[in-house]
C-alpha positions in Angstrom: 26.4 -6.1 -10.6 29.5 -6.6 -8.3 29.1 -9.6 -5.9 29.2 -7.5 -2.8 26.3 -5.3 -4.0 24.4 -8.4 -4.9 24.9 -9.8 -1.5 23.8 -6.5 0.1 20.6 -6.5 -2.1 19.8 -10.0 -1.1 20.4 -9.2 2.6 17.9 -6.4 2.5 15.2 -8.9 1.5 16.0 -11.4 4.2 13.8 -11.7 7.3 15.7 -11.5 10.6 16.2 -14.9 12.3 13.9 -13.9 15.1 10.9 -13.7 12.7 11.7 -16.4 10.2 9.7 -19.3 11.6 6.7 -17.2 12.3 6.9 -15.7 8.8 7.2 -19.2 7.2 4.0 -20.1 8.9 2.4 -16.8 7.8 3.5 -17.3 4.2 2.1 -20.9 4.2 -1.2 -19.7 5.4 -1.4 -16.9 2.9 -0.5 -19.3 0.1 -3.5 -21.5 1.1 -5.7 -18.4 1.1 -4.4 -17.4 -2.3 -5.0 -20.9 -3.6 -8.6 -20.6 -2.4 -8.9 -17.4 -4.3 -7.6 -19.0 -7.5 -9.9 -22.0 -7.2 -12.9 -19.8 -6.6 -12.0 -17.7 -9.6 -11.5 -20.6 -11.9 -14.6 -22.5 -10.9 -17.9 -21.8 -12.7 -19.7 -18.9 -11.0 -22.5 -19.7 -8.6 -25.6 -17.6 -8.9 -26.4 -17.5 -5.3 -26.0 -19.0 -1.9 -28.8 -21.2 -0.7 -29.8 -20.9 2.9 -32.8 -21.2 5.2 -34.1 -17.8 4.0 -31.6 -16.8 1.4 -28.1 -15.2 1.7 -29.1 -12.5 4.2 -28.8 -14.6 7.4 -25.4 -15.9 6.4 -24.2 -12.4 5.5 -25.5 -11.1 8.8 -23.8 -14.0 10.7 -20.4 -13.3 9.1 -20.6 -9.6 9.6 -21.6 -10.1 13.3 -18.5 -12.2 13.8 -16.4 -9.5 12.2 -18.0 -6.7 14.2 -17.4 -8.6 17.5 -13.7 -9.1 16.7 -13.3 -5.5 15.6 -14.9 -4.4 18.9 -12.6 -6.7 20.8 -9.6 -5.1 19.1 -10.7 -1.8 20.4 -11.6 -3.0 23.9 -8.3 -4.9 24.4 -6.1 -2.1 22.9 -7.9 0.7 24.6 -8.1 -0.8 28.1 -4.6 -2.1 28.1 -3.2 1.4 27.5 -0.2 2.3 29.6 2.8 4.6 29.4 4.7 1.7 27.8 2.1 0.7 25.2 3.1 1.7 21.7 0.9 4.3 20.1 0.5 2.1 17.0 -1.7 -0.2 19.0 -3.9 2.7 20.1 -4.2 3.8 16.5 -5.4 0.4 15.4 -7.8 0.1 18.4 -9.5 3.4 17.8 -9.7 2.9 14.1 -11.3 -0.5 14.5 -14.0 0.9 16.8 -15.0 3.0 13.7 -14.7 -0.1 11.5 -17.0 -2.0 13.8 -19.6 0.8 13.6 -19.4 1.1 9.9 -19.6 -2.7 9.5 -22.7 -2.7 11.7 -24.3 -0.2 9.4 -23.2 -2.1 6.3 -24.8 -5.3 7.7 -28.1 -3.5 8.4 -28.0 -1.8 4.9 -27.6 -5.0 3.0 -30.1 -5.8 0.3 -33.1 -7.6 1.8 -32.7 -6.2 5.3 -35.4 -4.0 6.9 -35.3 -0.2 6.6 -32.3 1.2 8.5 -33.2 4.9 8.7 -33.5 4.8 4.9 -34.4 1.9 2.6 -31.6 -0.7 2.4 -30.0 -1.7 -0.9 -26.7 -2.7 -2.6 -25.3 0.8 -3.0 -26.0 1.8 0.5 -24.3 -1.3 1.9 -21.4 -0.9 -0.5 -20.9 2.7 0.6 -20.6 1.7 4.3 -18.3 -1.2 3.2 -15.9 1.0 1.3 -15.8 3.5 4.2 -15.0 0.7 6.7 -12.3 -0.8 4.5 -10.7 2.6 3.8 -10.5 3.3 7.5 -9.0 -0.1 8.2 -6.4 0.1 5.4 -5.2 3.6 6.3 -5.0 2.7 10.0 -3.0 -0.5 9.3 -0.6 1.4 7.0 -0.1 4.2 9.6 0.5 1.6 12.4 3.1 -0.5 10.5 4.9 2.5 9.0 5.2 4.7 12.0 7.9 4.2 14.7 6.8 1.6 17.3 6.8 3.8 20.4 4.4 5.2 23.0 2.7 8.6 22.5 4.4 11.6 23.9 1.2 12.8 25.6 -1.5 10.9 27.5 -4.2 12.9 25.7 -3.2 11.9 22.2 -5.3 8.7 22.3 -8.4 10.7 23.1 -7.8 13.0 20.1 -7.4 9.9 17.9 -10.6 8.3 19.2 -12.5 11.6 18.8 -11.3 11.9 15.2 -12.3 8.4 14.4 -15.8 8.9 15.8 -16.2 12.2 14.0 -15.2 10.6 10.7 -17.6 7.7 11.3 -20.5 10.0 12.2 -19.8 12.0 9.0 -19.9 8.8 6.9 -23.3 7.9 8.4 -24.7 11.4 7.8 -23.5 11.3 4.2 -24.7 7.8 3.3 -28.0 7.9 5.2 -29.2 11.4 4.3 -27.2 12.5 1.2 -26.5 9.2 -0.7 -26.8 11.1 -4.0 -23.4 12.8 -3.3 -21.5 9.5 -3.2 -20.4 8.0 -6.6 -22.4 5.1 -8.0 -21.0 1.8 -7.0 -23.6 -0.8 -8.2 -26.1 -0.9 -11.0 -28.8 -3.6 -11.0 -28.5 -5.9 -13.9 -25.0 -4.7 -14.7 -23.1 -5.2 -11.5 -20.2 -3.1 -10.1 -19.3 0.3 -11.5 -15.8 1.3 -12.5 -15.5 3.4 -9.3 -16.3 0.5 -7.1 -13.7 -1.8 -8.8 -11.1 0.9 -8.8 -11.7 1.6 -5.1 -11.1 -2.0 -4.3 -7.8 -2.0 -6.2 -6.8 1.1 -4.3 -7.5 -0.7 -1.1 -5.5 -3.7 -2.3 -2.6 -1.4 -3.0 -2.8 0.1 0.5 -2.8 -3.4 2.1 0.1 -4.5 -0.1 2.0 -1.3 1.0 1.4 -2.3 4.6 2.7 -5.8 3.9 5.8 -4.4 2.2 6.4 -2.1 5.2 6.1 -5.0 7.6 8.5 -7.1 5.5 11.1 -4.3 5.5 10.8 -3.8 9.2 11.2 -7.5 10.0 14.7 -7.5 8.6 15.6 -6.4 12.2 14.1 -7.5 15.5 10.8 -5.9 16.2 8.8 -5.5 19.5 5.5 -6.6 18.0 3.8 -9.7 16.4 4.7 -8.8 12.8 3.7 -12.2 11.4 0.1 -11.9 12.6 -0.1 -8.4 11.2 1.4 -9.7 7.9 -1.3 -12.4 7.6 -4.0 -9.8 8.5 -3.1 -7.3 5.8 -2.5 -10.2 3.3 -5.9 -11.7 4.0 -7.5 -8.3 3.7 -5.9 -7.7 0.3 -7.2 -11.1 -0.9 -10.6 -10.3 0.5 -10.8 -7.1 -1.5 -9.9 -8.9 -4.7 -13.0 -11.1 -4.3 -15.1 -7.9 -4.2 -13.8 -6.8 -7.6 -15.3 -10.0 -9.1 -18.9 -10.4 -8.0 -21.8 -9.4 -10.2 -24.5 -10.1 -7.6 -24.4 -9.2 -3.9 -25.3 -12.9 -3.1 -22.8 -14.8 -5.3 -19.9 -16.9 -4.1 -17.3 -14.2 -4.5 -19.2 -12.0 -2.0 -19.3 -14.9 0.4 -15.6 -15.7 0.1 -14.7 -12.1 0.5 -16.5 -12.0 3.8 -14.9 -15.2 5.0 -11.4 -13.8 4.2 -12.3 -10.6 6.1 -13.1 -12.7 9.2 -9.8 -14.5 9.0 -8.0 -11.1 8.6 -9.8 -9.7 11.7 -8.8 -12.8 13.8 -5.1 -12.3 13.0 -5.3 -8.6 13.7 -6.9 -9.4 17.1 -4.1 -11.9 17.7 -1.5 -9.3 17.0 -3.1 -6.7 19.3 -3.7 -9.4 22.1 0.0 -10.5 21.9 1.2 -6.9 22.2 -1.1 -5.8 25.0 -1.6 -9.0 27.1 0.6 -11.9 26.2 3.9 -10.1 25.7 3.6 -8.1 29.0 2.7 -11.3 30.8 5.8 -13.1 29.5 7.9 -10.2 30.6 6.4 -10.3 34.1 7.1 -14.1 34.3 10.7 -13.5 33.1 11.2 -10.8 35.7 9.8 -13.0 38.5 12.2 -15.8 37.4 15.2 -13.5 37.4 14.2 -12.2 40.9 13.8 -15.8 42.2 17.2 -16.8 40.7 18.8 -13.7 42.4 17.3 -14.5 45.8 18.4 -18.1 45.6 22.0 -17.1 45.0 22.1 -14.6 47.9 24.0 -16.2 50.9 21.9 -14.4 53.4 18.8 -15.8 55.1 15.7 -14.5 53.5 12.1 -15.3 54.3 8.6 -13.9 54.1 5.9 -14.7 56.6 2.4 -13.5 57.3 1.2 -11.9 60.6 0.5 -15.4 62.0 4.1 -16.6 61.5 3.3 -18.8 58.6 6.0 -19.0 55.9 4.9 -17.6 52.6 8.3 -17.9 50.9 12.0 -18.2 51.6 15.2 -18.8 49.9 17.1 -22.1 49.9 19.6 -20.9 52.6 16.8 -20.2 55.1 15.1 -23.5 54.1 18.2 -25.5 54.7 18.7 -23.8 58.1 15.2 -24.1 59.4 13.6 -26.9 57.4 10.9 -24.6 56.1 9.6 -25.3 52.6 11.1 -22.9 50.0 7.6 -22.6 48.4 4.3 -23.6 50.0 2.4 -26.5 48.5 -0.5 -25.5 46.3 -2.4 -28.7 47.3 -2.9 -27.7 50.9 -2.6 -24.5 53.1 0.9 -23.8 54.3 1.2 -24.7 58.0 5.0 -24.5 58.4 5.6 -21.9 61.0 8.1 -21.0 63.6 7.7 -22.3 67.2 5.2 -20.6 69.5 7.9 -18.5 71.1 8.5 -15.0 69.8 9.1 -15.0 66.0 11.8 -12.4 66.5 13.6 -14.5 69.2 13.3 -17.5 66.9 14.8 -15.6 64.0 17.7 -14.3 66.1 18.4 -17.8 67.5 18.4 -19.3 63.9 20.8 -16.6 62.7 23.2 -17.3 65.7 23.1 -21.0 64.9 23.8 -20.3 61.2 26.8 -18.0 62.2 28.2 -20.6 64.5 27.8 -23.3 61.9 29.5 -21.0 59.3 32.4 -19.9 61.6 35.7 -21.6 60.7 37.0 -24.0 63.4 40.1 -22.8 65.4 40.8 -26.1 67.1 44.0 -27.9 66.3 43.7 -31.3 64.8 
């Protein structure tokens, strides 16, 4: 291969300088998570997880954390909607409302839990699990692959939310009232079926596709927190791999898979929070700093006072001319005010003084 083509091929794999440090941190974290997977795989299998009353309380606790985070992803992304918010965030937010509902049903359907409409059991829980993971994987792939821009119409997000809720309701109708239609996923005494294992590998492939799409996009500057999304999809892929290994719904692989899922949800929430709250706040602060710098360089006298004549803010030129503080002290109320005479007269007098002071002298030396 010619050297120039080799250089071009290498360049296509490089992360843009804007993302390199964040991606180094993301890669280090994913390496630690992968090491945890290898260690868990290589250690002798543990038959069960001992707890106060078995594995069910621990499973419910981990699922509750995941459900809360998924609900926060929806709440933050949906309520922060504006004409400037990328539609990708709305897609993730709506999808994870459906994920939260499906995870809730998964937790209540776990083996050993009370009756949830129909008797609980491994297959019922797995059905809801696969539905939730499929919705998450497809939403993540759509969000990272689509152009990062706002929706053309304001009603689009309502259509997406309605579609997610309809799909979630259909999954509940199917798994609660017609479970015989769904393929077998678990056989007592034998473990996971081929369909369950193959489904997990399909999910892993979807997550890896999302990671590859993120990697390719981060060769150029991007307007979103790509590193957090990269950790989220990577942790979800590792989580799904654990769920190809367990033979009992209470073994260590099942526990590790749930722990990795919580980590993935946390980084997904971080990515949505940065895009909807933190990044706009930083832009607002930057705009305020630019405005302050502009006002300070203006040679005119500029000030802002309330109806009582108390200074709220002024530029340096006005401060130098009147002795008023440029910014009020936060430790005590601002009391700097103009004299008791008319504020308008005081302003005119101050301006005349400033003009006389600025007028060049015509006297001969």
